[in-house]
C-alpha positions as CSV (number, residue, x, y, z in Angstrom):
1,M,12.0,-16.0,-21.1
2,K,9.1,-14.0,-22.4
3,S,7.7,-11.2,-20.4
4,V,4.2,-10.0,-19.9
5,L,2.6,-7.0,-18.3
6,I,-1.0,-7.4,-17.0
7,T,-2.7,-4.2,-15.8
8,G,-5.2,-4.5,-13.0
9,A,-3.7,-7.9,-12.0
10,N,-3.8,-7.9,-8.3
11,R,-7.2,-9.6,-8.1
12,S,-9.9,-11.5,-10.0
13,I,-9.3,-12.4,-13.7
14,G,-6.1,-10.5,-14.0
15,L,-4.6,-12.3,-11.0
16,E,-5.6,-15.7,-12.3
17,A,-4.1,-14.9,-15.7
18,A,-0.9,-13.9,-14.0
19,K,-0.9,-17.3,-12.2
20,Q,-1.5,-19.3,-15.4
21,L,1.1,-17.4,-17.4
22,S,3.7,-17.9,-14.6
23,K,3.0,-21.6,-14.7
24,K,3.7,-21.5,-18.4
25,G,7.2,-20.0,-17.8
26,L,6.7,-16.4,-18.5
27,F,8.0,-13.5,-16.4
28,V,4.9,-11.7,-15.2
29,Y,4.7,-8.1,-14.2
30,L,1.6,-7.9,-12.0
31,G,0.3,-4.4,-12.6
32,S,-1.4,-2.8,-9.6
33,R,-2.4,0.8,-8.8
34,D,-1.3,0.3,-5.2
35,L,2.2,-1.2,-5.1
36,E,1.8,-2.3,-1.5
37,K,-1.2,-4.4,-2.3
38,G,0.5,-5.7,-5.4
39,N,3.6,-6.8,-3.4
40,E,1.3,-8.5,-0.9
41,V,-0.3,-10.5,-3.7
42,A,3.1,-11.3,-5.4
43,D,4.6,-12.5,-2.1
44,E,1.6,-14.8,-1.5
45,L,1.9,-16.2,-5.0
46,K,5.6,-16.9,-4.4
47,K,4.8,-18.7,-1.2
48,N,2.5,-20.9,-3.2
49,G,5.1,-21.9,-5.7
50,Y,4.6,-19.3,-8.4
51,E,7.8,-18.1,-9.9
52,N,8.9,-15.1,-11.9
53,I,6.2,-12.7,-10.7
54,K,6.9,-9.2,-9.8
55,A,4.4,-6.5,-8.7
56,I,4.7,-3.2,-10.6
57,E,2.9,0.0,-9.8
58,I,0.9,1.3,-12.7
59,D,-2.2,3.5,-12.7
60,V,-3.5,3.5,-16.2
61,T,-5.1,6.9,-15.7
62,N,-1.8,8.5,-14.7
63,S,0.8,9.1,-17.4
64,N,3.7,9.5,-15.0
65,S,2.8,6.1,-13.4
66,I,2.8,4.5,-16.9
67,L,6.1,6.0,-17.9
68,A,7.7,4.9,-14.6
69,A,6.5,1.3,-15.1
70,K,7.9,1.3,-18.6
71,K,11.3,2.4,-17.3
72,V,11.3,-0.4,-14.8
73,I,10.5,-3.1,-17.4
74,E,12.9,-1.5,-19.9
75,S,15.8,-1.6,-17.4
76,E,15.1,-5.2,-16.3
77,Q,14.0,-6.8,-19.6
78,G,15.0,-4.5,-22.4
79,K,11.7,-5.3,-24.2
80,L,8.2,-6.5,-23.5
81,D,6.6,-9.5,-25.3
82,I,3.0,-9.3,-24.2
83,L,0.7,-6.5,-23.0
84,I,-2.6,-7.5,-21.5
85,N,-4.8,-4.4,-21.0
86,N,-6.9,-5.8,-18.3
87,A,-7.5,-2.9,-15.9
88,G,-11.1,-1.7,-16.0
89,I,-13.9,-0.2,-14.0
90,L,-17.7,-0.7,-14.2
91,G,-18.9,2.6,-13.0
92,T,-22.0,3.4,-10.9
93,N,-25.3,1.7,-11.6
94,P,-27.8,2.2,-13.1
95,Q,-26.2,3.7,-16.2
96,L,-29.1,5.1,-18.1
97,A,-28.3,6.9,-21.3
98,S,-30.7,9.7,-20.4
99,D,-29.2,10.8,-17.1
100,T,-25.8,9.2,-16.5
101,S,-23.6,12.2,-15.9
102,I,-20.8,13.2,-18.3
103,E,-18.4,13.2,-15.4
104,E,-19.3,9.5,-14.6
105,I,-19.0,8.5,-18.3
106,Q,-15.6,10.3,-18.5
107,K,-14.4,8.5,-15.4
108,V,-15.1,5.1,-16.9
109,F,-13.6,6.0,-20.3
110,D,-10.5,7.3,-18.6
111,T,-9.7,3.8,-17.4
112,N,-11.3,1.5,-19.9
113,F,-10.5,3.4,-23.1
114,F,-8.0,6.3,-22.7
115,G,-6.0,4.4,-20.2
116,V,-5.6,1.5,-22.6
117,I,-4.5,3.8,-25.4
118,N,-1.9,5.6,-23.1
119,V,-0.5,2.3,-21.8
120,T,-0.3,0.8,-25.3
121,Q,1.3,3.8,-26.9
122,T,3.8,4.0,-24.1
123,F,4.8,0.4,-24.3
124,L,4.9,0.0,-28.1
125,E,8.6,0.9,-28.2
126,L,9.4,-2.1,-26.0
127,L,6.9,-4.4,-27.7
128,K,8.5,-3.7,-31.1
129,K,11.7,-5.2,-29.7
130,S,10.0,-8.6,-29.2
131,E,10.1,-11.3,-31.9
132,S,6.4,-12.1,-31.4
133,P,4.6,-9.2,-29.6
134,R,1.1,-9.6,-28.5
135,I,-1.5,-7.0,-27.3
136,S,-4.7,-8.3,-25.8
137,N,-7.3,-5.7,-24.9
138,I,-9.7,-7.2,-22.4
139,T,-13.2,-6.2,-23.5
140,S,-16.8,-7.4,-22.8
141,G,-19.7,-8.8,-24.7
142,L,-21.4,-5.6,-23.7
143,G,-19.2,-3.9,-26.2
144,S,-20.8,-5.6,-29.2
145,L,-23.1,-3.2,-31.1
146,T,-24.4,-6.1,-33.2
147,L,-25.4,-8.2,-30.2
148,H,-26.9,-5.1,-28.5
149,S,-29.1,-4.7,-31.6
150,D,-30.4,-8.2,-31.4
151,P,-33.5,-8.7,-29.1
152,S,-32.8,-12.4,-29.0
153,W,-29.4,-11.9,-27.3
154,K,-29.5,-13.1,-23.7
155,Y,-27.9,-9.9,-22.4
156,Y,-30.0,-7.6,-24.7
157,A,-31.6,-5.8,-21.8
158,I,-28.3,-4.9,-20.1
159,K,-27.6,-1.5,-21.5
160,T,-24.9,0.7,-19.9
161,A,-24.2,4.3,-20.9
162,S,-20.6,4.3,-19.6
163,Y,-19.2,0.7,-19.3
164,G,-20.6,-0.9,-22.5
165,T,-19.9,2.2,-24.6
166,S,-16.3,2.3,-23.3
167,K,-15.8,-1.3,-24.4
168,A,-17.3,-0.6,-27.8
169,A,-14.8,2.3,-28.2
170,L,-12.0,-0.1,-27.0
171,N,-13.1,-2.6,-29.7
172,A,-12.9,0.1,-32.4
173,Y,-9.4,1.1,-31.2
174,T,-8.3,-2.5,-31.3
175,I,-9.4,-2.7,-35.0
176,A,-7.5,0.4,-35.8
177,L,-4.3,-0.6,-34.0
178,A,-4.3,-4.1,-35.4
179,Y,-4.6,-2.7,-38.9
180,E,-1.7,-0.3,-38.3
181,L,0.6,-3.1,-37.0
182,K,-0.5,-5.8,-39.4
183,E,2.7,-5.8,-41.5
184,L,4.7,-6.4,-38.3
185,S,4.7,-9.6,-36.2
186,F,2.1,-8.2,-33.8
187,K,-1.2,-9.9,-32.9
188,V,-3.7,-7.4,-31.5
189,N,-7.0,-8.7,-30.4
190,A,-10.0,-7.9,-28.3
191,I,-10.8,-10.6,-25.8
192,D,-14.0,-11.0,-23.8
193,P,-13.5,-13.4,-20.9
194,G,-17.2,-13.8,-20.7
195,Y,-19.7,-13.0,-17.9
196,T,-17.6,-14.1,-14.9
197,A,-18.3,-14.2,-11.2
198,T,-16.0,-11.6,-9.7
199,D,-16.0,-8.7,-7.2
200,F,-16.5,-6.5,-10.3
201,N,-20.1,-7.7,-10.6
202,H,-20.8,-8.9,-7.1
203,H,-20.1,-12.4,-8.2
204,S,-23.3,-12.5,-10.4
205,G,-21.7,-14.0,-13.5
206,P,-22.0,-17.7,-14.3
207,G,-18.3,-18.1,-15.4
208,T,-15.3,-18.8,-13.2
209,V,-12.1,-16.8,-13.1
210,E,-10.2,-19.9,-14.1
211,S,-12.1,-20.3,-17.3
212,A,-12.0,-16.5,-18.0
213,A,-8.2,-16.4,-17.5
214,S,-7.6,-19.5,-19.5
215,F,-9.6,-18.0,-22.4
216,I,-7.4,-14.9,-22.3
217,V,-4.2,-16.9,-22.2
218,K,-5.4,-19.1,-25.1
219,H,-6.0,-16.2,-27.4
220,T,-2.8,-14.3,-26.2
221,L,-0.2,-17.1,-26.5
222,T,-0.8,-17.5,-30.2
223,E,1.3,-18.8,-33.0
224,D,2.8,-16.6,-35.8
225,D,0.0,-17.6,-38.2
226,A,-2.8,-16.7,-35.7
227,P,-5.3,-14.0,-36.7
228,T,-5.1,-10.3,-35.6
229,G,-7.8,-7.7,-35.3
230,K,-10.4,-10.2,-34.0
231,Y,-12.9,-10.1,-31.2
232,F,-12.9,-13.3,-29.3
233,S,-15.6,-14.1,-26.6
234,N,-15.8,-16.9,-24.0
235,D,-19.6,-16.5,-24.3
236,I,-19.7,-17.4,-28.0
237,E,-20.6,-21.1,-28.3
238,D,-19.1,-22.1,-31.7
239,E,-15.7,-23.3,-32.7
240,T,-14.5,-19.8,-33.9
241,E,-15.2,-18.2,-30.5
242,E,-15.5,-14.9,-32.4
243,S,-18.0,-12.3,-31.4
244,P,-19.7,-10.0,-33.9
245,W,-18.5,-6.4,-33.5
């Protein structure tokens, strides 16, 4: 049985991805900063027929928390097959480039960028023990510099000094990591689930969590000949589903 760790999985898209992966027969570690809340969610899922789901405490901004989570998975599984870096925060609004404080920008980067790096580097040892390791970095269309430079893009006016820039940085890290691991069996991709109605954005997005999670699962459970170092987006309406960087 393959194992997957999903950070920030006690609600919204992360939770739905956990449900879908459980139904596909994977052992799911449902990452939550608050273990009590994570256990409540996991217990509810089990009551509704979902199997092989376990809540695990992991705060991506806390190195000790990340290491503790690694030790749990290592003791129980010996390896990790899939890492989905889903935890993220939006930050305060508005996020004007001219006056958003350094402290606010750093707070968002600590979760969305540095947190991903810390989790990934910590779990690489376990991922390298898998026959087909996968790392999916959950990003946003707002991380595309190309689209942000295109006045015809439907989200052109949505500029965020902390959130969008953190996702652009995450995209760059994804490229670097995928290149470093390209000679191994890793598939490392940035995945944008699209503008989805969640608590994250006060349910303003047009997409559903089911569609968003399905898109993540589709580009995570890939074959050995699948691409790596790509940027897939649920908002791109062509057969490649690739977003420009």
